[in-house]
C-alpha positions in Angstrom: -0.3 0.0 0.1 2.6 2.3 1.3 4.6 1.3 -2.1 1.7 2.4 -4.5 0.9 5.8 -2.6 4.8 6.8 -3.2 4.3 6.1 -6.9 1.4 8.0 -6.9 2.9 10.7 -5.2 5.7 10.6 -7.5 2.9 10.6 -10.9 1.5 13.6 -9.3 4.9 15.5 -8.8 5.6 14.8 -12.3 2.5 16.1 -13.6 3.1 19.4 -11.7 6.3 19.8 -12.1 5.6 21.2 -15.5 2.9 23.7 -14.6 5.8 25.3 -11.6 8.2 26.0 -14.4 5.3 28.0 -16.5 5.5 31.9 -15.9 2.4 34.0 -15.1 0.5 35.2 -18.2 0.0 38.7 -17.9 -4.2 39.5 -17.9 -4.0 41.3 -21.2 -2.2 39.1 -22.9 -3.7 36.6 -25.4 -2.5 32.6 -25.4 -1.3 31.3 -28.4 -1.9 28.4 -29.6 -0.1 27.9 -33.1 -1.1 23.9 -33.9 -1.3 22.0 -36.0 -4.9 21.2 -34.4 -7.6 18.9 -34.5 -11.2 18.7 -34.8 -13.0 21.4 -32.5 -9.4 22.7 -31.0 -8.5 26.3 -31.6 -5.6 27.8 -33.1 -5.2 31.2 -31.3 -2.8 34.1 -32.7 -2.6 37.4 -33.8 -2.1 39.5 -37.6 -0.8 42.8 -37.1 -3.6 44.7 -35.4 -5.7 41.6 -35.4 -6.4 39.0 -32.8 -7.7 35.1 -34.4 -9.5 32.5 -33.0 -9.9 29.7 -35.8 -11.0 26.2 -35.7 -12.6 23.5 -37.5 -15.1 20.8 -38.3 -14.2 17.7 -40.6 -17.3 17.9 -43.3 -17.0 14.6 -45.1 -12.9 15.1 -45.8 -13.1 18.6 -46.0 -12.3 21.3 -43.4 -15.3 23.5 -42.5 -12.9 26.5 -40.7 -15.0 28.8 -38.6 -12.9 32.1 -37.4 -13.3 35.3 -35.7 -11.3 38.3 -36.3 -11.3 41.2 -34.0 -9.0 43.8 -33.0 -6.6 43.3 -30.3 -7.1 46.5 -28.4 -10.7 46.1 -28.7 -11.2 45.2 -25.3 -15.1 44.6 -25.4 -14.5 42.8 -29.2 -17.4 44.9 -30.4 -15.1 44.8 -33.8 -15.3 41.0 -33.8 -16.5 39.5 -37.3 -17.2 35.9 -37.9 -16.7 33.5 -40.9 -16.6 30.4 -41.8 -15.4 28.7 -44.9 -15.3 25.0 -46.6 -11.7 24.2 -47.6 -10.4 21.0 -49.5 -7.8 19.0 -47.9 -4.2 21.0 -48.4 -6.1 23.8 -50.0 -5.9 27.0 -47.6 -7.4 30.0 -46.7 -5.7 33.5 -45.8 -5.9 35.7 -43.2 -4.7 39.3 -44.0 -4.6 42.3 -41.7 -4.4 46.0 -42.3 -0.6 46.4 -42.2 0.0 43.5 -44.7 0.6 40.9 -42.4 -0.7 37.1 -43.5 -1.9 34.1 -42.1 -2.5 31.1 -44.0 -4.4 28.0 -42.4 -4.2 24.9 -44.2 -6.5 22.1 -44.1 -5.1 18.7 -43.6 -5.0 15.8 -45.4 -8.6 13.9 -44.8 -9.5 17.1 -43.0 -7.4 15.4 -39.6 -5.8 19.1 -38.8 -5.7 22.4 -39.4 -2.7 24.0 -39.2 -0.4 27.3 -40.0 1.4 27.0 -43.3 4.2 29.8 -44.4 5.4 30.0 -40.9 8.4 32.2 -42.3 6.3 34.8 -43.5 3.8 34.8 -40.6 7.1 34.9 -38.3 8.9 37.9 -40.6 5.9 39.5 -40.3 4.9 39.2 -36.7 9.3 40.0 -35.5 9.0 43.1 -37.6 8.8 46.6 -35.6 
C-alpha cells in the first residue's frame, strides 16, 4: 500500500512540475496556440493588429473552418467579425491584416488537422516592428 502511495505521489509530482515552471501570463496577453490542431481545437494568434481564433469541423473529408477576427485593442470585441469557409484537404485559406501581414491556414489530409503554414512569412511579419 505504501509503495503504491509513493508511486502515485511521484506521478503527481511529475504532472505538476511543468505547471511550476510556466511563467505567469499577463491579463491582457492573448494565449497562443499555433497548431496544428485537431477538430474543434482552437488556433489562437494575432496577425498585425488583429486577434484570431480559428477552429474547424470535419465535413465529409473537408475542413469547415470557422474564424473570429477582432482588433487586439478592442477589449469588448465590438469589432469582431466571424466567417466560415469549407476548404479541401491541402487547400489554404488566407487571412490578411490592414498592415499587409498574412496568416495561411491549411486543411490537412482527410480533414485530420488545421495548421498555420507559410510560417517564415508569418514569423517575419510578427517580428517586424
